[in-house]
SEDO-116608 format. One line per field, with one value per residue (C-alpha): residue number from 1; residue in three letters; x, y, z. Coordinates in pm, 1 decimal. Each point is the difference from the previous one (the first is absolute). Layout:
# residues N
n	NUM | ...
res	ALA | ...
px	X | ...
py	Y | ...
pz	Z | ...
This chain:
# residues 364
n	1 | 2 | 3 | 4 | 5 | 6 | 7 | 8 | 9 | 10 | 11 | 12 | 13 | 14 | 15 | 16 | 17 | 18 | 19 | 20 | 21 | 22 | 23 | 24 | 25 | 26 | 27 | 28 | 29 | 30 | 31 | 32 | 33 | 34 | 35 | 36 | 37 | 38 | 39 | 40 | 41 | 42 | 43 | 44 | 45 | 46 | 47 | 48 | 49 | 50 | 51 | 52 | 53 | 54 | 55 | 56 | 57 | 58 | 59 | 60 | 61 | 62 | 63 | 64 | 65 | 66 | 67 | 68 | 69 | 70 | 71 | 72 | 73 | 74 | 75 | 76 | 77 | 78 | 79 | 80 | 81 | 82 | 83 | 84 | 85 | 86 | 87 | 88 | 89 | 90 | 91 | 92 | 93 | 94 | 95 | 96 | 97 | 98 | 99 | 100 | 101 | 102 | 103 | 104 | 105 | 106 | 107 | 108 | 109 | 110 | 111 | 112 | 113 | 114 | 115 | 116 | 117 | 118 | 119 | 120 | 121 | 122 | 123 | 124 | 125 | 126 | 127 | 128 | 129 | 130 | 131 | 132 | 133 | 134 | 135 | 136 | 137 | 138 | 139 | 140 | 141 | 142 | 143 | 144 | 145 | 146 | 147 | 148 | 149 | 150 | 151 | 152 | 153 | 154 | 155 | 156 | 157 | 158 | 159 | 160 | 161 | 162 | 163 | 164 | 165 | 166 | 167 | 168 | 169 | 170 | 171 | 172 | 173 | 174 | 175 | 176 | 177 | 178 | 179 | 180 | 181 | 182 | 183 | 184 | 185 | 186 | 187 | 188 | 189 | 190 | 191 | 192 | 193 | 194 | 195 | 196 | 197 | 198 | 199 | 200 | 201 | 202 | 203 | 204 | 205 | 206 | 207 | 208 | 209 | 210 | 211 | 212 | 213 | 214 | 215 | 216 | 217 | 218 | 219 | 220 | 221 | 222 | 223 | 224 | 225 | 226 | 227 | 228 | 229 | 230 | 231 | 232 | 233 | 234 | 235 | 236 | 237 | 238 | 239 | 240 | 241 | 242 | 243 | 244 | 245 | 246 | 247 | 248 | 249 | 250 | 251 | 252 | 253 | 254 | 255 | 256 | 257 | 258 | 259 | 260 | 261 | 262 | 263 | 264 | 265 | 266 | 267 | 268 | 269 | 270 | 271 | 272 | 273 | 274 | 275 | 276 | 277 | 278 | 279 | 280 | 281 | 282 | 283 | 284 | 285 | 286 | 287 | 288 | 289 | 290 | 291 | 292 | 293 | 294 | 295 | 296 | 297 | 298 | 299 | 300 | 301 | 302 | 303 | 304 | 305 | 306 | 307 | 308 | 309 | 310 | 311 | 312 | 313 | 314 | 315 | 316 | 317 | 318 | 319 | 320 | 321 | 322 | 323 | 324 | 325 | 326 | 327 | 328 | 329 | 330 | 331 | 332 | 333 | 334 | 335 | 336 | 337 | 338 | 339 | 340 | 341 | 342 | 343 | 344 | 345 | 346 | 347 | 348 | 349 | 350 | 351 | 352 | 353 | 354 | 355 | 356 | 357 | 358 | 359 | 360 | 361 | 362 | 363 | 364
res	UNK | UNK | UNK | UNK | UNK | UNK | UNK | UNK | UNK | UNK | UNK | UNK | UNK | UNK | UNK | UNK | UNK | UNK | UNK | UNK | UNK | UNK | UNK | UNK | UNK | UNK | UNK | UNK | UNK | UNK | UNK | UNK | UNK | UNK | UNK | UNK | UNK | UNK | UNK | UNK | UNK | UNK | UNK | UNK | UNK | UNK | UNK | UNK | UNK | UNK | UNK | UNK | UNK | UNK | UNK | UNK | UNK | UNK | UNK | UNK | UNK | UNK | UNK | UNK | UNK | UNK | UNK | UNK | UNK | UNK | UNK | UNK | UNK | UNK | UNK | UNK | UNK | UNK | UNK | UNK | UNK | UNK | UNK | UNK | UNK | UNK | UNK | UNK | UNK | UNK | UNK | UNK | UNK | UNK | UNK | UNK | UNK | UNK | UNK | UNK | UNK | UNK | UNK | UNK | UNK | UNK | UNK | UNK | UNK | UNK | UNK | UNK | UNK | UNK | UNK | UNK | UNK | UNK | UNK | UNK | UNK | UNK | UNK | UNK | UNK | UNK | UNK | UNK | UNK | UNK | UNK | UNK | UNK | UNK | UNK | UNK | UNK | UNK | UNK | UNK | UNK | UNK | UNK | UNK | UNK | UNK | UNK | UNK | UNK | UNK | UNK | UNK | UNK | UNK | UNK | UNK | UNK | UNK | UNK | UNK | UNK | UNK | UNK | UNK | UNK | UNK | UNK | UNK | UNK | UNK | UNK | UNK | UNK | UNK | UNK | UNK | UNK | UNK | UNK | UNK | UNK | UNK | UNK | UNK | UNK | UNK | UNK | UNK | UNK | UNK | UNK | UNK | UNK | UNK | UNK | UNK | UNK | UNK | UNK | UNK | UNK | UNK | UNK | UNK | UNK | UNK | UNK | UNK | UNK | UNK | UNK | UNK | UNK | UNK | UNK | UNK | UNK | UNK | UNK | UNK | UNK | UNK | UNK | UNK | UNK | UNK | UNK | UNK | UNK | UNK | UNK | UNK | UNK | UNK | UNK | UNK | UNK | UNK | UNK | UNK | UNK | UNK | UNK | UNK | UNK | UNK | UNK | UNK | UNK | UNK | UNK | UNK | UNK | UNK | UNK | UNK | UNK | UNK | UNK | UNK | UNK | UNK | UNK | UNK | UNK | UNK | UNK | UNK | UNK | UNK | UNK | UNK | UNK | UNK | UNK | UNK | UNK | UNK | UNK | UNK | UNK | UNK | UNK | UNK | UNK | UNK | UNK | UNK | UNK | UNK | UNK | UNK | UNK | UNK | UNK | UNK | UNK | UNK | UNK | UNK | UNK | UNK | UNK | UNK | UNK | UNK | UNK | UNK | UNK | UNK | UNK | UNK | UNK | UNK | UNK | UNK | UNK | UNK | UNK | UNK | UNK | UNK | UNK | UNK | UNK | UNK | UNK | UNK | UNK | UNK | UNK | UNK | UNK | UNK | UNK | UNK | UNK | UNK | UNK | UNK | UNK | UNK | UNK | UNK | UNK | UNK | UNK | UNK | UNK | UNK | UNK | UNK | UNK | UNK | UNK | UNK | UNK | UNK | UNK | UNK | UNK | UNK | UNK | UNK
px	301.9 | -376.2 | -159.4 | -196.0 | 254.2 | 179.0 | -263.5 | 111.4 | 362.2 | -101.7 | 97.0 | 353.0 | 58.5 | -194.7 | 236.6 | 255.5 | -129.4 | 124.0 | -231.8 | -60.6 | -122.9 | -181.2 | -213.5 | -59.6 | -131.2 | -279.8 | -95.7 | -42.6 | -175.9 | -210.1 | -76.1 | -86.8 | -282.4 | -127.9 | -286.9 | -16.3 | 225.9 | 43.6 | 313.3 | -93.7 | 297.9 | 24.0 | 171.5 | 265.9 | 94.0 | 338.1 | 79.3 | 57.0 | -305.5 | -239.0 | 15.3 | -117.5 | -313.1 | -334.5 | -95.8 | 128.9 | -102.3 | 5.7 | -113.0 | -376.2 | -30.0 | 162.8 | -293.2 | -237.9 | 106.9 | 22.8 | -331.5 | -137.9 | 243.2 | -315.7 | 41.2 | 456.8 | 94.4 | 298.2 | 91.5 | 425.8 | -0.1 | 359.4 | -18.4 | 8.7 | -255.7 | -256.0 | -72.8 | -15.0 | -256.4 | -159.7 | -27.1 | -114.6 | -299.6 | -75.1 | -17.3 | -238.8 | 47.1 | 67.3 | 326.9 | 317.2 | 245.0 | 332.2 | 281.5 | 347.6 | 160.7 | -178.6 | 306.2 | -55.7 | -203.7 | -67.0 | 238.1 | -339.9 | -217.5 | 155.7 | 27.3 | -349.0 | -49.0 | -356.8 | 4.5 | 182.6 | -314.9 | -184.3 | 130.7 | 30.1 | -360.0 | -83.4 | 248.9 | -156.8 | -359.8 | -21.5 | 230.5 | -300.3 | -270.9 | -179.6 | 173.0 | 215.9 | -25.0 | 266.8 | 148.8 | 291.0 | 247.7 | -47.7 | 295.0 | -53.6 | -56.7 | -326.7 | 3.2 | 20.8 | -246.0 | -301.2 | 56.7 | -23.0 | -356.9 | -99.5 | -43.0 | -169.3 | 338.7 | 127.3 | 300.5 | 178.7 | 240.0 | 309.0 | -248.9 | -327.7 | 117.3 | -143.5 | -385.7 | 51.1 | 141.9 | -314.8 | -246.6 | 135.2 | -9.5 | -370.0 | -107.7 | 296.1 | 150.3 | 308.1 | 256.4 | 234.0 | 216.6 | 231.7 | 261.6 | 107.4 | 131.6 | 68.4 | -230.9 | -299.4 | 161.3 | 72.6 | -360.9 | -95.3 | 192.2 | -196.0 | -355.0 | 54.9 | 80.4 | 314.7 | 316.6 | -160.6 | -341.9 | 252.3 | 156.7 | 214.8 | -56.9 | 313.9 | -96.5 | 307.3 | -36.1 | -364.3 | 3.2 | -163.7 | 218.6 | -84.5 | 312.4 | -142.1 | -199.8 | -370.2 | -176.6 | -300.4 | 55.9 | -196.5 | 255.6 | 159.0 | 275.7 | 171.7 | 377.0 | 105.0 | 178.4 | 112.4 | 440.6 | -52.8 | -127.8 | 146.4 | 285.5 | -111.3 | 96.7 | -24.7 | 412.0 | -84.5 | -248.0 | 232.8 | 324.2 | -112.8 | -172.5 | 353.7 | 113.2 | -230.4 | -182.6 | -325.9 | -40.4 | -404.9 | 29.0 | -315.4 | -1.5 | -281.9 | -183.6 | 198.5 | 289.4 | 32.4 | -238.7 | 263.8 | 177.1 | -364.1 | -22.2 | 275.1 | -72.5 | -223.4 | -211.7 | -86.9 | -242.6 | -7.1 | 202.8 | -265.1 | -36.1 | 430.9 | -47.3 | -262.4 | 185.9 | 296.0 | -168.9 | -195.8 | 311.0 | 126.8 | 429.2 | 239.8 | -226.5 | 299.1 | -146.7 | 99.0 | -157.8 | -77.7 | -75.4 | 65.2 | 320.0 | -67.6 | -305.3 | 214.5 | 241.8 | -245.0 | -209.0 | 329.0 | 26.5 | -275.8 | -20.0 | 346.0 | -118.2 | 13.2 | 226.2 | -80.2 | 179.3 | -32.0 | -62.7 | 262.0 | 224.7 | 107.2 | -353.4 | 24.7 | -314.0 | -247.0 | 165.2 | -343.1 | -172.1 | 395.1 | 2.2 | -252.6 | 271.7 | -2.6 | 64.5 | -251.3 | -192.3 | 74.5 | -15.6 | -382.4 | -124.3 | 197.8 | -231.8 | -281.6 | 91.3 | 88.4 | -354.2 | 117.9 | -44.5 | 263.9 | -11.6 | -413.6 | -165.3 | -252.6 | -159.7 | -279.5 | -360.9 | -142.6 | 326.3 | -7.2 | -416.6 | 98.0 | 299.7 | -244.5 | -186.5 | 244.6 | 73.5 | -348.0 | -94.6 | 317.7 | -102.1 | -392.4 | 160.6 | 262.9
py	-1851.5 | -47.6 | 185.4 | 212.5 | 140.9 | 98.5 | 191.4 | 274.1 | 33.6 | 249.0 | 12.0 | 39.2 | -290.7 | -191.6 | 43.0 | -119.6 | -372.6 | -265.0 | -143.4 | -290.5 | 223.9 | 218.5 | -369.0 | -93.8 | 317.3 | 38.1 | -364.4 | 47.4 | 403.3 | -195.7 | -298.7 | 207.2 | 183.1 | -320.4 | 107.2 | 311.9 | 121.7 | -76.1 | 18.9 | 99.7 | 9.8 | 175.4 | -242.5 | 267.2 | 14.3 | -114.1 | -400.8 | 38.2 | 167.3 | -157.0 | -322.4 | 121.2 | 76.6 | -225.5 | 152.0 | 124.1 | 203.5 | 335.0 | 294.5 | -78.1 | -366.3 | 133.6 | 245.5 | -217.4 | -333.2 | 307.0 | 100.8 | -368.3 | -41.4 | 170.1 | -158.8 | 74.1 | 327.6 | 36.5 | 44.2 | 47.5 | 112.4 | -86.8 | 202.8 | 416.4 | 259.0 | -3.8 | -319.3 | -16.9 | 339.2 | -280.4 | -253.4 | 249.8 | 126.1 | -309.6 | -181.7 | 51.4 | 268.1 | -201.4 | -151.0 | 208.2 | -8.1 | 23.2 | 47.9 | -45.7 | 258.6 | 328.5 | 64.8 | -271.4 | 244.7 | -52.9 | 205.7 | 2.4 | 57.1 | 293.7 | 175.8 | 63.9 | 245.7 | 96.1 | 365.9 | -40.4 | -203.6 | 211.0 | 259.3 | -167.8 | -135.3 | 413.2 | 21.8 | -276.9 | 75.4 | 351.6 | -156.2 | -317.1 | 73.9 | -225.7 | -275.8 | -160.0 | -306.1 | -48.3 | -349.3 | -88.0 | -275.8 | -207.1 | 113.8 | 365.0 | 163.6 | -5.5 | 387.9 | -63.5 | -253.8 | 179.9 | 255.1 | -233.9 | -138.4 | 372.5 | 81.6 | -312.9 | -184.0 | -323.1 | -232.0 | -247.2 | -295.0 | -101.0 | -352.2 | 207.0 | 313.4 | -136.1 | 11.2 | 274.6 | 200.6 | -164.9 | 134.5 | 329.1 | 66.8 | -104.7 | 263.8 | 266.0 | 113.6 | 52.8 | -179.9 | 214.3 | -326.1 | 14.4 | -78.9 | -193.3 | 144.2 | -334.2 | -203.1 | 177.9 | 46.7 | -372.7 | -76.4 | 289.8 | -160.6 | -339.9 | 105.7 | 90.4 | 453.4 | 104.5 | 197.2 | 300.6 | -30.5 | 52.2 | 297.2 | 60.8 | 195.9 | 170.8 | 131.8 | 147.2 | 221.4 | 11.0 | -86.1 | -266.8 | -91.5 | -261.8 | -230.2 | -206.6 | 281.6 | 40.0 | 238.5 | -133.0 | -234.4 | -311.8 | -72.9 | 237.9 | -135.0 | 136.0 | 62.5 | -247.1 | -373.6 | -232.6 | 32.6 | -402.5 | -49.1 | 197.9 | -53.3 | -332.4 | 54.0 | -42.6 | -122.0 | -207.0 | -153.4 | -36.7 | -91.6 | -303.8 | -135.1 | 14.6 | -140.4 | -291.2 | -102.8 | -125.5 | 182.6 | 87.9 | 435.1 | 82.6 | 290.7 | 232.7 | 294.0 | 234.8 | -54.7 | 316.5 | -109.0 | -67.5 | -248.7 | -104.8 | -104.0 | -195.2 | -238.7 | -326.5 | 79.0 | 244.1 | 60.6 | 38.0 | -124.5 | -261.3 | -140.3 | -31.9 | -213.9 | -224.1 | -15.2 | -148.7 | -196.5 | -207.9 | 53.6 | -357.9 | -134.3 | 120.3 | 335.5 | 328.7 | 279.5 | 383.9 | 266.9 | 330.2 | 75.6 | 56.7 | -215.0 | -176.5 | -200.1 | -70.9 | -210.0 | -112.1 | -134.0 | -177.2 | -135.2 | -153.4 | -190.9 | -91.0 | -182.9 | 263.5 | 230.3 | 444.1 | 253.6 | 407.5 | 193.5 | 197.6 | -121.9 | 310.3 | 173.3 | 20.2 | -161.1 | 262.3 | 229.3 | 131.2 | -345.7 | -168.8 | 263.6 | -232.1 | -231.5 | -238.8 | 272.4 | 220.4 | -342.3 | -116.1 | 353.5 | 4.3 | -252.9 | 14.8 | 319.3 | -154.2 | -251.2 | 279.7 | 170.8 | 234.5 | -0.2 | 161.7 | 136.0 | -41.9 | 105.1 | 248.5 | 128.2 | 308.4 | -77.9 | 241.7 | -85.3 | -383.1 | -3.8 | 146.8 | -205.6 | -308.6 | 153.3 | -32.8 | -309.2 | -141.8 | 79.4 | -155.8 | -289.4 | 8.7 | 38.8 | -271.8
pz	3728.9 | -2.4 | -365.9 | 249.8 | 128.5 | -292.8 | -222.1 | -29.3 | -181.6 | -263.2 | -356.7 | 43.0 | 214.0 | -175.5 | -320.6 | 224.4 | 45.0 | -185.4 | -211.6 | 169.2 | 313.7 | -249.0 | -149.1 | 358.5 | 157.2 | -276.3 | 26.6 | 302.2 | -6.6 | -226.0 | 208.9 | 305.5 | -207.0 | -179.4 | -198.8 | 79.4 | -286.5 | -360.9 | -176.1 | -407.1 | -203.4 | -324.5 | -283.3 | -28.7 | 386.9 | 64.0 | 20.5 | 365.0 | 110.9 | -239.9 | 186.9 | 312.1 | -201.5 | 18.6 | -282.7 | -409.8 | -279.3 | -157.7 | 189.9 | -40.5 | 11.7 | 365.9 | 80.1 | -143.1 | 227.4 | 333.3 | -109.7 | 95.4 | 313.5 | 226.9 | 290.7 | -43.3 | 288.6 | -223.1 | -354.5 | -29.9 | -381.8 | -111.0 | -384.0 | 44.1 | 44.0 | -219.9 | 70.0 | 378.3 | -43.1 | -318.5 | 301.9 | 242.9 | -262.7 | -25.5 | 370.5 | 257.1 | 249.8 | 301.9 | -158.6 | -55.1 | -305.5 | 95.4 | -191.9 | 103.5 | -167.5 | -20.3 | -247.0 | -253.9 | -321.6 | -272.5 | -316.9 | -193.0 | 211.4 | 136.3 | -356.6 | 12.6 | 316.3 | 32.4 | -58.2 | -304.3 | -108.0 | 69.6 | -128.7 | -326.3 | 51.4 | -54.4 | -316.7 | -190.2 | 46.6 | -79.1 | -353.4 | -19.0 | 168.4 | 209.3 | -270.1 | 285.8 | 273.0 | 212.4 | 51.5 | 181.4 | 50.0 | 387.6 | 13.5 | 150.3 | 313.5 | 203.7 | -112.4 | -362.0 | 59.2 | 116.4 | -252.2 | -242.8 | 199.2 | 64.3 | -374.4 | -176.6 | -25.7 | 102.8 | 55.8 | -199.8 | 14.1 | -236.2 | -42.8 | -88.5 | -145.5 | -310.2 | 97.8 | 221.2 | -256.9 | -226.1 | 214.3 | 140.7 | -443.6 | 20.1 | 277.5 | -206.3 | -241.6 | 151.7 | 285.8 | 187.3 | 120.1 | 294.2 | 111.0 | -211.8 | -344.6 | -118.8 | 191.1 | -188.6 | -379.6 | -4.3 | 109.0 | -285.0 | -242.7 | 103.2 | -37.9 | -393.8 | 170.4 | -267.3 | 154.7 | -161.3 | 172.0 | 309.9 | 215.4 | 254.7 | 297.4 | 194.6 | 380.8 | 13.2 | -307.5 | 45.9 | -357.8 | -274.5 | -296.5 | -293.4 | -19.2 | -271.1 | -142.6 | -60.2 | 158.0 | 164.8 | 225.8 | 137.9 | 290.7 | 216.3 | 136.2 | 355.7 | -38.6 | 229.6 | 0.8 | 232.5 | -12.5 | 60.2 | -341.5 | -212.0 | 11.0 | -196.6 | -331.9 | -432.4 | 79.9 | 235.6 | -147.9 | -349.5 | 226.4 | 210.9 | -317.4 | -203.5 | 329.4 | 87.3 | -335.1 | 9.8 | 350.2 | 63.6 | 122.5 | 226.0 | 144.8 | 235.1 | -182.5 | 196.7 | -177.0 | -307.4 | -280.0 | -270.7 | 218.6 | 52.2 | -352.4 | -62.3 | 307.6 | -98.1 | 299.4 | 217.7 | 326.4 | 366.9 | 265.1 | 30.8 | -361.8 | 17.6 | 275.9 | -114.9 | -364.2 | 95.5 | 271.9 | -303.1 | -261.0 | -19.2 | 90.9 | -264.7 | -69.5 | 64.2 | 138.0 | -33.4 | 277.1 | -7.2 | 370.7 | 304.0 | 153.9 | 278.3 | -182.8 | -294.0 | 272.7 | 165.7 | -320.0 | -77.6 | 291.0 | -1.3 | -368.1 | 13.3 | -314.4 | -187.5 | -159.8 | 169.7 | 45.9 | 46.0 | -362.6 | 149.4 | 277.4 | 71.0 | 122.3 | 396.7 | 164.7 | 138.4 | 232.2 | 260.8 | -31.6 | 162.4 | 225.7 | 243.8 | 90.8 | 285.4 | 258.4 | -52.8 | -30.6 | 299.7 | 246.9 | -228.6 | 121.9 | 350.2 | 62.1 | -76.9 | 318.3 | 218.5 | -56.9 | -203.0 | -356.1 | -268.6 | -326.3 | 63.8 | -362.3 | 51.3 | -324.2 | 66.0 | 44.8 | -310.6 | -225.1 | 25.1 | -86.8 | -295.5 | -28.8 | 9.3 | -267.3 | -236.5 | 132.4 | -26.3 | -325.2 | -133.7 | 163.0 | -123.3 | -399.8 | 122.0
């Protein structure tokens, strides 16, 4: 049967195809679309999907790549929802961003609902007046980014959080940081801000607490976290060092404060990749980040010993929703001229969110 005659099997049927058949369909759809499509693959993406990516990177790297692909009609983002939203915000009106499965969300981003943020802002500004500047991790919804943009704030990544915090604190004496309390706490400590000067806002209880003591916070942390990185605990660091004497531990700053303090190094996904790539042969690493990336690094660097800091941690389940059946379906819908999985951020939301992102880029 000719390729053009079998473009409408749907996800359910595609899921029954063999591995070889799925690979062939994806490759054939890419050939048919030629230079009209670019596939972006996040570092945490599953191996059988990311191998089809034209570009790999973290969420902001890929969005900036997308913004530079001005002649490309379709951008298929193999990541999660907030990443595709950011790509849509940064790309032109004539470009279409596709997320192969709209159920590929982010539990951390979902912990900061825009309405909850509005309510928190009202409560906190009643208490602290005009002393707060909102800062949001790029791992947040477009609506939350837009809120931050409207209130004079900016976004950050795990790579530039320290620079963004320094800038924010030069503008206002306090930061409201969301949605990841661990990145916020680790960044504050890195800048010399004592734990006692941090507080945690719980959107469920609508309450502010001071788990480290103190009463006059410089950084108010949203009670959110990454469901993957939170599971790398101090006990895992101690256990891996006992089992592998001399091993280096490197973790993502979304890990809990106590884990980061015990690690030899911590930094963004890109920092972890660069550190391991530059390490000499024979180096041993226990890596505290998403499993797909750890296993890929181990495969790419057989001259080193690379293991997960906690082998019991599952891969990012929402990221793994982007599988080959969904990718094949998304590409074949483009071949048919009937795009599915389109991500479109409303114009007003995109305008304010873009402002928050641009402020970050100016600072960085």
